[in-house]
C-alpha positions in Angstrom: 63.4 -35.5 11.6 62.2 -37.2 8.5 63.2 -40.7 9.8 61.4 -39.9 13.1 58.2 -39.0 11.4 58.4 -42.1 9.2 59.0 -44.3 12.2 56.1 -42.8 14.1 53.8 -43.3 11.1 54.8 -46.9 10.9 54.1 -47.3 14.7 50.6 -45.9 14.1 49.6 -48.8 11.9 49.5 -51.6 14.6 47.9 -49.1 17.1 45.2 -48.3 14.6 44.6 -52.0 13.8 44.5 -52.9 17.4 42.1 -50.2 18.5 39.7 -50.7 15.6 39.8 -54.5 16.1 38.9 -54.0 19.8 36.0 -51.7 19.1 34.7 -53.8 16.2 34.6 -57.0 18.2 33.1 -55.3 21.2 30.3 -53.7 19.2 29.5 -57.0 17.4 29.4 -59.1 20.5 26.9 -56.9 22.3 23.6 -58.7 23.2 20.7 -58.2 20.8 20.3 -58.5 17.1 20.7 -55.1 15.4 19.1 -56.4 12.2 16.1 -57.7 14.0 15.8 -54.4 15.8 15.0 -52.8 12.5 11.5 -54.3 12.8 10.9 -52.6 16.1 8.4 -54.4 18.4 7.2 -56.6 15.5 8.5 -60.1 15.1 10.8 -60.1 11.9 10.0 -62.5 9.1 12.7 -65.2 9.2 13.2 -65.3 5.5 13.5 -61.5 5.2 15.8 -61.4 8.3 18.1 -64.1 6.8 18.2 -62.3 3.4 19.0 -59.0 5.0 21.8 -60.5 7.1 23.2 -62.1 4.0 23.0 -58.8 2.1 24.8 -57.0 5.0 27.2 -60.0 5.2 26.3 -60.5 8.9 26.1 -64.2 8.3 29.9 -64.5 7.7 32.4 -65.3 10.4 33.3 -62.3 12.6 36.9 -62.3 11.6 36.0 -62.2 7.9 33.7 -59.3 8.6 36.5 -57.4 10.3 38.9 -58.1 7.4 36.3 -56.8 5.0 35.8 -53.7 7.2 39.5 -53.0 7.3 39.8 -53.4 3.6 37.1 -50.8 3.2 38.8 -48.4 5.5 41.9 -48.6 3.4 39.9 -47.3 0.4 38.0 -44.7 2.6 34.9 -46.8 3.0 33.7 -46.6 6.6 30.7 -48.9 6.0 27.0 -48.1 5.8 24.3 -47.5 8.4 21.9 -50.3 9.1 18.7 -48.3 8.9 18.8 -46.5 5.5 22.1 -48.0 4.2 23.6 -44.5 4.1 27.4 -44.3 3.9 28.9 -43.8 7.4 31.4 -41.4 5.9 28.5 -39.1 4.9 27.2 -39.2 8.5 30.7 -38.3 9.8 31.3 -35.5 7.3 27.8 -34.0 8.1 28.4 -34.0 11.9 32.1 -33.3 11.9 32.1 -29.6 11.0 29.9 -28.8 14.0 32.0 -30.8 16.4 35.2 -29.3 15.0 33.9 -25.8 15.6 32.8 -26.7 19.2 36.1 -28.5 20.0 38.3 -25.8 18.6 36.3 -23.1 20.5 36.7 -25.1 23.7 40.3 -25.7 22.9 41.0 -22.0 22.4 39.2 -21.2 25.7 41.2 -23.6 27.7 44.5 -22.5 26.1 44.0 -18.8 26.6 42.4 -18.9 30.0 44.2 -22.0 31.3 47.7 -20.9 30.4 47.0 -17.3 31.3 45.6 -18.1 34.7 48.3 -20.7 35.4 51.0 -18.3 34.4 49.8 -15.5 36.7 49.2 -18.0 39.5 52.7 -19.5 39.1 54.3 -16.1 39.2 52.3 -15.2 42.4 52.6 -18.5 44.1 51.2 -18.5 47.7 49.3 -15.2 47.2 45.6 -14.6 47.1 45.2 -15.0 43.3 47.1 -18.4 43.5 44.9 -19.6 46.3 41.8 -18.6 44.4 43.0 -20.4 41.3 43.5 -23.6 43.3 40.0 -23.4 44.7 38.4 -22.6 41.3 40.2 -25.4 39.5 39.4 -27.9 42.2 35.7 -27.0 41.9 35.8 -27.4 38.1 37.5 -30.8 38.5 35.1 -32.0 41.2 31.8 -31.0 39.4 30.6 -33.6 36.9 30.1 -32.2 33.3 26.3 -33.0 33.3 25.8 -31.0 36.5 28.0 -28.1 35.3 26.2 -28.0 32.0 22.8 -27.9 33.6 23.9 -25.1 36.0 25.4 -23.0 33.2 22.3 -23.6 31.0 20.0 -22.5 33.8 21.9 -19.5 35.1 23.3 -18.0 31.9 20.8 -19.3 29.4 17.4 -19.2 31.2 17.8 -16.8 34.2 20.2 -14.2 32.8 19.4 -14.7 29.1 22.9 -14.0 28.0 23.0 -16.9 25.6 20.5 -19.4 24.2 19.9 -22.4 26.5 20.0 -24.8 23.6 21.7 -24.5 20.3 19.2 -23.7 17.5 21.8 -23.1 14.7 25.0 -25.1 14.9 26.6 -22.8 12.3 26.3 -19.8 14.6 29.5 -19.6 16.6 27.9 -17.4 19.3 25.5 -20.2 20.2 28.4 -22.6 20.7 30.1 -20.4 23.3 28.3 -21.8 26.3 28.6 -25.5 25.3 32.3 -24.8 24.5 32.9 -23.4 28.0 31.2 -26.4 29.6 33.1 -28.8 27.3 36.5 -27.2 28.0 36.0 -26.5 31.7 37.6 -29.7 33.1 40.6 -29.4 30.7 40.9 -25.7 31.5 41.4 -26.6 35.2 44.1 -29.2 34.4 45.9 -26.8 32.0 45.9 -24.0 34.7 47.2 -26.4 37.3 49.9 -27.8 35.0 51.0 -24.4 33.9 51.1 -23.1 37.5 53.2 -26.0 38.7 55.6 -25.8 35.8 56.0 -22.1 36.1 56.6 -22.3 39.9 59.3 -24.9 39.4 61.1 -23.4 36.4 61.1 -19.8 37.8 63.9 -21.0 40.2 65.9 -22.6 37.4 69.5 -21.5 36.6 68.6 -20.3 33.1 65.9 -17.9 34.5 68.4 -16.5 37.0 71.0 -16.1 34.3 68.5 -14.3 32.0 67.6 -11.9 34.9 71.3 -11.4 35.7 71.9 -10.4 32.1 69.5 -7.6 32.5 66.9 -8.9 30.1 63.4 -7.3 30.3 61.0 -9.1 32.6 58.6 -9.6 29.7 61.3 -11.4 27.6 62.4 -13.5 30.6 58.9 -14.7 31.2 57.8 -15.1 27.6 60.9 -16.3 25.8 62.6 -18.3 28.5 60.3 -19.2 31.4 56.9 -19.8 29.6 58.4 -21.5 26.6 60.2 -24.2 28.6 57.2 -24.6 31.0 54.8 -25.4 28.3 56.2 -28.9 27.4 53.9 -30.8 29.9 51.0 -28.5 29.0 51.4 -29.3 25.3 51.5 -33.0 26.1 48.2 -32.7 27.9 46.7 -30.5 25.2 47.7 -32.9 22.4 45.7 -35.8 23.9 42.9 -33.5 25.0 42.1 -32.4 21.5 41.1 -35.9 20.6 39.2 -36.2 23.9 37.3 -33.0 23.1 36.3 -34.5 19.7 35.0 -37.7 21.2 34.0 -36.5 24.7 31.4 -34.1 23.5 28.7 -36.7 23.8 27.3 -35.4 27.1 27.8 -31.7 26.2 26.2 -32.0 22.8 23.3 -33.9 24.3 22.7 -31.2 27.0 22.8 -28.3 24.5 21.2 -30.1 21.5 24.3 -29.7 19.3 24.1 -31.9 16.2 27.7 -33.0 16.1 29.8 -36.2 16.3 29.0 -36.8 19.9 25.2 -36.6 19.4 25.4 -38.8 16.3 27.6 -41.4 18.1 25.2 -41.5 21.0 22.2 -42.1 18.7 24.2 -44.8 16.9 24.9 -46.6 20.2 21.2 -46.4 21.2 20.1 -47.9 17.9 22.8 -50.6 18.0 24.3 -49.2 14.7 27.5 -51.2 14.9 29.0 -49.9 11.6 28.3 -46.3 12.5 29.9 -46.7 15.9 32.9 -48.4 14.5 33.3 -45.8 11.8 33.1 -42.9 14.3 35.6 -44.6 16.6 38.0 -45.3 13.7 37.9 -41.7 12.8 38.5 -40.5 16.4 41.5 -42.9 16.6 43.0 -41.2 13.6 42.5 -37.9 15.3 44.3 -39.1 18.5 47.2 -40.5 16.5 47.7 -37.3 14.5 47.5 -35.2 17.6 50.2 -37.4 19.3 52.5 -36.9 16.3 52.0 -33.1 16.3 52.8 -33.0 20.0 56.0 -34.8 19.5 57.1 -32.4 16.8 56.2 -29.4 19.0 58.6 -30.5 21.7 61.5 -29.6 19.4 59.9 -26.2 18.7 59.5 -25.4 22.4 62.9 -26.8 23.5 65.8 -26.5 21.0 67.8 -29.0 23.0 65.4 -31.8 21.8 66.4 -33.4 18.6 64.9 -36.3 16.8 67.1 -38.8 15.0 
């Protein structure tokens, strides 16, 4: 196990370098001058513009800028914002707790509801509940997140008044419930369908029939044998989805006015804040890599037959 973890950690290094390089060069070749944009509609003074570019080291070759940026990442320096020269790491740490609460709440909703609905649907395949699940999940997959967010905001926030239409206090978990439901709705549908399919296939497996023949209680057959082995494809999806929830909250946070990572990243893109965008993406890449490692380790927990050399 130790060698497997060490090998995976080493494999993460070229992946991290490749993804950060791709994002860095894409951000810096976009049309427009982010430094000149700091003057707004006014024409920048050429001397001041050149001095500011030199101060920010934008006059150096792009490859040298990337090497300097990677050297800073090694020491925990994600760069500084262009506007007020604030450390990007401070911006991340300020927005990160809000997005973590939102993502974990959405993650919990999709696990509890998705796995629960998929389990019942798989056990009752072909019956009314199963058909209703297929229709419901198809609708959730088909409806775009902006449309779903607007509908939920109008119905549950404005018309029924059950929750606040927009988040006023990001520290209040109750105000994050509706954005979390919208954020996790698409993933919930996929989790329910994956669980349903896996349960319906494994319920006919030999080990399930053997457990039933031994006279084990139905609850133990389902919980210990059937569900545990059926969760492997679901865990694979959930591992990648956690990173997607962290980075894919841009639309949801914008609809509900949540001041998190997605909102900050959207503002940075609008203002051509290259260092901020690169810093946020580098952090999200680390989240994806860590989630992938955890998923691989969970395989051995769910299925004792899996062993890592």
